[in-house]
N, C-alpha and C positions, 0 to 999 in steps of 0.2 A: 552295977547292980540293975537287973531288969525291972522295968516298971510293970506293975500288975495291970492287966487289961481285963475289962468285964467280958464275961463269956456269955454268948447267946444261950437262951434256954432251949431245951429240946422241944420238938414240936408236940410231944405228948403232954407237956405241961401247959395248962391254960394260962394265958397272960390276961389279968383283969385290970391292972392299974394303967391309967393313961401314961403316967410318968415312966412306967416300966416299958410300955410299948415304944415311947419316944426314945428311951435309952437304947433299946435293942435296935431300932431303926438307925439311930445315929452311929451305933457300932457297926452296923452293916455298911453304912456309907464310908466309914473309916477303913474298913477292910477292903471295900471295892477300890479305894484309892491306893491300895497297896500299903496300908498302915502308915501313911505319911502324916507326921505330926504337924500341928499348926493350923488345923482346920476344924477344931473341936466346936467352936461357936457356930460356924457355918453349918456343920453337920447337925448340930442340935436344932438350930432354927429350921433347917430344911425338914428334919424328921418331925419336928413339932407341927409344921405346916401340913405335912403329909398325913400324919396321924389325926390331926384335927379335921382335915378334909374327909378322911374315911369315916370318922365318928359322925360328922355332920350328914354325910350321905346315908349312913346306916340309920340315923335318927329320923330321916325324912322318908324312909321307906314305909309303904302302907301294907299292912298285913291283909291278905285276901283269904277269906274263909270259904 
């Protein structure tokens, strides 16, 4: 019986939740590895780090008027 895998959202749908962005990035990492099982925690932690880094960079940007 096949295991259900999360599907990435289409680009036209905005992603607002940090957890959702982490989930999507972890799934991208899973797909890049050729859907090899056994690296879910590694993928999640890497995705969490990447998304947190992006969020931190965006928060530190200064708006110029």
